[in-house]
N, C-alpha and C positions, 0 to 999 in steps of 0.2 A: 785539299789543295786545290787553288786554282790554275787551270791549264789554258794556255791561249786558244782561242777559237781558230779554226780552220779558216782558210779564204773561203769567202762566199762563191758557190759553186751555181751554174746555171741549173734552174728546177725545170725539169722537162717533163713534169708530172701532168701540168695543165694541159699540154698539149696530148698526152697519153689518154687524160681524161676525155678530153673534148672530142678526140679522134672515136672512142668508144660510143660516146654519147650518140654522134652522127650516125654511127653504124647500127645503133639500137640494139646492141647486144646486151641486156641487162647484166647477164653472168660476167660476160668479159670485163664489163665495167667494175664489177665488185673484185674481180682477180686483179685488175690493175690497180686496184687501191691498196691492195695487200702490202706493197711497200710504202704505202702513204699512212695507212692505218690498222695496226697491228691487231685491232679488235675484231675486224673483220674476218680474221683467220679463225674464229671460234665459231662464227656464224655458217661458214661454207667450209667445213671439212672436207677434205680430198682435192680440194681445187686451191690449196694454198701452196704458197713456197714453202721449201723445207728451210730450217735455221739456218742450214750451211749457205742458202740463197739469200738471206736475210742482209740489207746493207749493214756494214759494221757501225756499232755507235760511234758518233761523234765526240770529241773531246769536250769537257765542261765549259760553258761559257757565263760570263758574269753579266747578267742582263742590267743590274742596277746596284747601287750601294749608297747606303745613308750612315750617318755618324749614330751611333746607338746614343750619345748623349742629347740628339736632338730629338728623339723619339717622345711621344707622348702618351700614346696607347695602342693597343693591339685588341681588337674586337674580334673573337673567333666565334662563327656559327656553323655548328656541323649539322647537316641535313638529318643524320638518324642518332643524333646525340645531344651534347650541351651547347648551350650559347653563354660565352661569358666574357666579362672585360678584364684585360691586364693593362696596370699603367707602370709606367718607368719611373724609378728614382734612385739616385745613387748606386748607379750601376746595377740594378736589378729591377725584374720585375714583379708585381704584386697583384694578386687576384682581388678584385675590387667587387664587394657584396655588400649591398644596403649602405653605401657609404663608408664602410670599413676597408681599411688596407691588409690584408693578410698575407703572410708569407708563403711562399711556395719553395718547392725543392729547389736547392741552389743548381745543380745539373739541369733541371728541366727549364729554370728561368734563363740560362746560358744559352741552351739549345734553341728556346722560341726568339731569344733577343737576335741572335745569329740568323736563323732563317727568316726572320720578318724584315732586317735591314740589309742582309746580302744576298741578293737574290741569284743564287747559282744554279743553273738549268744544266740536265746532262745531255740532252739531245733536242733536235726540234723537229715537229710532226710538219708544220707548214707556217710560212710566214704572214699568212692572212688565213682567219678562221673561217671566212666566208667560202673557201674552197671546201671546207669539210662540215659546212654547216649541217647537213643531214644526218650527220654521225656524232656529232657533239653530245646527243643523248646516251649515245654507246659508250663514249668515252668519260660518262659520268659527269659530266661540265654543263648539262643543260637539264636540271638544275645542278650546281657543283656539288660534290660530296662535302666539302668543306669552303667557305668562302672567309676570308680574314680581310679586314679593313684594318689599314696602319694609317697613324694619324701623328703627324708631327709636330711639333710646338711652335712652328710658323703656320699652321693651318693646313698646310699641304696634305692631301689625302691619296692613297693608292689603294687596290685590292689585289688580292691573291686568290685563285681558284685552284683547289686540287680536285680532280677527278679520279676515274677508277685505276686500278693498276693495269699496266701495259703487259698483256700476255707475254710469257717467257723471259720476263726482266724482273729487274727490281725497281723498276721506275713506276710512277704514276702520272698521269696527265696533269698538265700545271698552266695555268694563264696569268698574266700580269696586266692589270687595266691601261698601263702606258702603250703598249704593243699590240698590234692586232692577232699576233701569232697564238700558235698552239706549241708547248714544249713537253720535256719531260723533266720531272724533278726525281731526285734520289729517294729511296725510302724512308731517309732520316728526316726528309723535310715534312712527307706526308704523316709519318709517325708522330712528330712533334704537334703538329697541328690536330692530329686525330686524338690527341690524349683527353680522357674525361676530366672534367672538373675537381674530380675526388682524388684523381691519380695525381694531380699537380701539388696537393697540400702535402708537406712534410709529415710523416709519420713518428710519433713519438714511440721508440724502440722499448720494449721490456729491457729491463737492466740486469743481466745477468752473467755468471762466468762458467764457461763449461768445464772447466778444471775444478769448479765446486760443487758442480752438480753431483751428488753422491747417490740418488735414487730416481728411478724413472718409473710412473706408472702409467699402464696403457689399458684402456677399457674399451672394449669392445662389445656392446648388447651387453650379456651376463656374465661375460668372460673378463676379467682382470688379469693382466700379466704386470708383475712389479720384477724390476731388476735393480741390482746393487752395483754401483760403479765404484772400484778402488784402485788403488794405484801402488805396485811393488816399490820396493826400494830404487830399482833403476828408471822409475818414471814411466813404466808400462801400465796401461789403462786395462783392468781386468774385470769383467763382466759376470755376474752371478745372478739366474734366474731364482727368485726366492716365492713367488707365486705365479701360477695355481701350484707349482711344485718347486723345490730346490735342485737345481742343476746347473752344470757350466753353460756357458753362453759362447757362441761360436765367434771366434775372434774375427772374423770379416766383419760380422753384425755389430760387434762391440766397436771396432773401426768406422763403420758406417754411421753408427750411433753418434760417435763422436764428433765425426764430420758434420752431422745434422745441427748438432748443438754450436758448435764452432762458427757455422754459417747461417743460423736461424735469423731470419729477419721477416717482420710483418710488410706485406706489400699496400696495395692502395686501400685506403679506408673507404668503405662504401656507406657507412653512417652507423648510426645508433642502433642498438639490438632491440628494436621496437617488435612488437608480436607480428605485424605483418611481414617485416624483414626476415625475422626468423624462419618463418616458414618459406619465404620466398628462395631464401639461400640455404635450404636443406636441414636446418638444424631441429625439426620436427622428428627426424630420424638421421641423426648424425653418423657419419662414419666412425668416429672413436673421440675419446677424450683422453689427453696427456697431461698429467701432472708431474711437473719436474720440482724435486726437493734440493736446494742449495743450502749446503753448511756456511755458516760464517767463515770469512777469511779474506785475505788479500789478494787482488789480482793488478797485474802491470797494465798501464795504458801509457799511449804514446799522444801528446798534445799536438796542436797545429805546427808547431815548430819542430816537431821529431822528439821532442825530448822525453824521456822515459820517467815515469813517476808511479807510485803505488795509490791503490784506491781500496778503503776498507769497505766489504759488502756483507749485509745482515744475512742471517738464515731467512729462508723465505720459502713459499712454495707458489710456483705460477702453473695456471690452470688454463689450457688452450683445448677447445673444440673444434674438430674438422667437420664441416656440414656435408659437403659433398665436393666432387670434381666438377669444376666449373673450366669447360672448352679442355683443350688439349694440355694446357701448362699450369694449372692453376686448383688449387683447394680454397673453398671459404673457411674462414677461421673466425672463431668467437674469442675474444680476449677483453677482459674488465669490461663489459657492456658494448663494446663496438665490434663490427663486424669487418672483416679484411679479407684481401686476396693474398694467398700465400703460394709461392711457386711450389708446384708439384715436385721438382727435382730435388728442392731441399729438404723436402719432409716425407719423401717416399718410405725411406726407411723407418719412419714410425709409423705412417699410416698403414702401410703394408706389413706391419711387425706382428708380434706375438710369441707366446712361448712357444707353438708349435714350429714355428719358422726360426726362432732364435736359438734353438737348443742347440750345441755341439753336435757335430756327426763324427767328432774324433774325440771320444771321452779319455783317453789317455794322453791327449795333448794338454799341456800347461803353456802358459804364456811365453815363458823362458824355456829354452830346451837345454839350459846348462843345470846339469843334474846334480844336485847335493849329495842325495842318497836314495836308493832304490830297496826296498824288503820285500822279498817275495816269500810267502807262507803257502806250502801245500800239506797235504795228508803225511807227506814222507818227510817233511821237515822245512828249515826255512835257509834261506840265502840272502845274505846282506852286502850290498855294494855302497861303499862311501869315497868320496871324495874329498881330499884334505888340500885345502888351499894354506900357502905359507907365502907371505909378503918377502919379496926379494930384497935384500938389504945390500948397499954398496959399502965399500970400504970405508968410507967417510959417515957411516950410520944413516945416511939417508936412505929413504925407500926409492927403489928403482921405477922409474915411470918410462910408457912408450911415448912415440912420437906425437900421440894425440893426449898426453897427460894422464892416461890410465897407469894405475899400480900394476905392476908386473908380478906374477904368482907364480912360484912353483907349485904343479899341482900332482899330488901322488892319489892313485886310485887303486882301492883294496877291495878284494872279493872274498868274503869269509877270511879275512885277515891275511891274504895272498896279494902280492903286486899284481894289477892289472895295468894296462894300456890306457892312455887317454885317448887314444884313437879308437880303441875298444868302447870307452864310454860315449865318445860322440855320436858313435855308429848306434849304441843303444838309444841314445835319446832320439836320433832320427827316424828310427823304427819305431818306437812309441809315439811318436809326434805323427806317423803316418798312417798309424792303425785306424782303421775307419769302422764305424758300427755298420751291420749290415741290414738292420730292420729295427722295428719296434716289437717290444715283448708282446705277446698276446694276453689280451687282459684276464684270461681264466688260467694264466700260469700262478702256481702256488709255489713258492719258495720259502715262505715263513716256517720255522721249524727244521730246517734241513742246512746241512753244512755246506759252505761253499767248495768249490772243487780247488779254487785256489784265491788268494787274496794279495793284491800288489798295492804298496804303499809309497808313493813318490814325492819327494821333496826338491825343489831347486834352490840354487844357491842364493835366490833372492826371497826365499821363505814360503813361497807357495805350495801347498801340499794338497795331496789327492788320495783317497783311498780306493779302490777298485776290486770287488769280488765277482767272481764268475760262478755261476750256478748252472748244472748242467740242464739245459732244457730237454735235450735228446742226445745221442751220440755224437751229432755234428755241430751243436751250436751251444753257446755259452751265454745265459742272461747276465747282464752286468747291472750290478748293485753300484752305483758311484754315489760317493758320500750319503750313502744311506737311502738312495732314490733309485728305483729301477724303471727305466723305461725302454732299453736298447738291448741288443744281443749283437755277439759276433761269433764268427765262427770258431770251433773249438780248437783250431790250430794257431788262431791270430795270436795269441800271447808267445808260444814257443816260437813262433816265427819272429815277434819281435826281439826276444831274448837272443836270438841268432845263436852264436856258439856257446852261451852260457846255459842253453836249454839241456845241454849234457850233464849239467851239473846237479839237476833236481829232478825227482820224479813227480808226475801229475796224475 
């Protein structure tokens, strides 16, 4: 938003500067320039004003405005980066290379169009750059970090110069060729003009649906982790590790993986995957390789008018290779012969993952805590718990539903044929849900050929099942065989604590 500039104030800084020069005290001159030039604060630590003593930022001021329709071209020259020309046509900017007009990202086109024709500054350093001529290099303006030449259709031209960042602010030093002053622009202006040529180009995104991805294979060196993703009848996504071993996946990592798939996008295109680029971007020793398998199916899409429609997607496998971390925010990514940057935060759950990270720490936890049945078998006998759900029917023979449209059930809970309470079942579900593994079973533990101390079979109302057997490692711990795989152990009293009052019904 544009704010009206404040009334012009008398600038006494010239007088201060002159006074210090007359006195010949060089250090005092530098201190006087602190208010004028924040860059000096970095060069003379301990002699600068505190942040609270700095003058408050002025309101934004509009230096100049042009009609975008009168724009012909914008030439951007970055001191340590690219130089390229953008041309205007029909409300958008295009990248011109070898006489060819190339599309650029719509958002970047709008940003560059605005900062080239609507010259908004956030503060002023001085009305006359001659006052700070010795410090223009410190400001990154001699030579400028970026120089932009804007040409109008009537032949008029002006230049913009972007310098270094102003310390302790989000601003950068800024100049416009039609005025002699030095200003500060917001970071959005400098970020727009500092974009690389590659970043401007729109990126063709891989077309897949996270809801149709049923397998994720992650390879790190010689270790491959494979995960199956399924949904129960309530729409909950369930993850199961199937390689290098079969084991339940921690639900928070299932959610993180789902979020990654929902939000995955390729970032800046760096170029084709030539041998030179592959080595330069870390693909000679990549962090990992990710393969996503998508089953054939339908997804919902929204068109530009907001209307919903369906799209048929084929079965396919997509392969992404992550080369290395690039700076603080990105990973390099190889996809279909091209190299991209990808946001580190979007794919961290994949790159940092693996079976040893993703295994559940709560082996008795199922995605739904709504238990349908529980069967416990020990050497002394068996205990069976069943929940019977009966739809409630109204006098008009219609099914009763709640305020949200869900069918209302009458629930009967039986323990070995005797009626139990629904609250008791819910408490049992909660305790099983919270039972946490204490550690990993030692590799030298031998359980084959021995009988388990107990076996627990659990089924939810949505059909998810799990069979867990406890083998005594010592008097204090039970090794867990979860759906046929032994990895973790619990304290020997963990199951009794989970059973609560039901533990009295059966001997261990």
